[in-house]
C-alpha angles and dihedrals in degrees: 000000000000123000131182112279092242094055091096089054095056124110089234092059090048091052093051092047092050088052094051089048090053092245094125137028123248092255091047091049092051090049091050094044096053096041117106111208093175136048095266119154119249092255093045090050092050097044091048089049098051090044090055090050093046091050093048093050091049090053096047114088114254093239097041121117085229087075089063089048089058090050090050089051092053090047090053090047089058090059091059110097091187115137116243097189137258126333120182090342095311129105109235135191132210090247089074095049091226115212091000097121092041094052096046088050089052092060098034098113129134127199106198094190091051091049090052091054101038124049094198092057088050091051093047092053093050090047093051094048089048091053093046090049092050090049093049089052088064096046127104105270115251094000107129090186093064106105090214094057108104096155092131088060087060090059091050093052095044092045092052093051102035111020110039107056144345101241104064127167120248092246092057093050091045094053091049091050090055090068093054095043095049106023102021097118092054092045093050091050090052089048091054089049093043099232106197136189131216121256124358100313093109100030123138121279126252094274093063106049092155097053117101095204116152099166139337123345136147094251088059093043088054092049090054090050092051092048091051088049092051093045089050088059107035107030111112089215120085096207092053092046091049095050092043090051092048090050095047088050091051091050087054089052088055095053093105097043 
């Protein structure tokens, strides 16, 4: 994920970092985050704010308690019915997280080759997926209008790691694993209920040309389980084997959900 160079210099980024460093309370952080000390337009303020959150999440280790702190921050922000201003002719408040989903999508890009060469790029991608998964776990189930529902991103990550080809980089597998580890219960529920998407956005990967998947379903869930099991046994890389084994074990724990 790439963000504007000045994102780390913004007051919103500073507010989030202070919160993660236990230098400010949750309430103070929300106050500092939504304040507009300059004459920014509403849209500029929102985009800068979401960039700050996205950058912070990508820098926060996937298994760190700080990730949960970021989720708690976002939850608290949804409870603020403070007006931000006008967006596309409508007055919006922070409680609706205006432009959040759009801005996250804007930066949701993954360079597989770069991740293979650069460990920091790989870690950032895993961190970002872990945060999106944690956020999705708090969203209203099956409500595509919920700005915290990134379930479709889970399919993209799992498809890239488990459905497109056999030789998959560690970073790609790690990103997919984050969705099972931090949003597995929600994803399994959606699989049982066969949540689908229009068009081809959630279609099967290249390895499954005969599958008519267009979203979540138990057949697909089982295929993911089998692929993680296979990777845990045949991958020549210890770290990939370990995370695949951990993910497969977690999927087993979710069997009765």
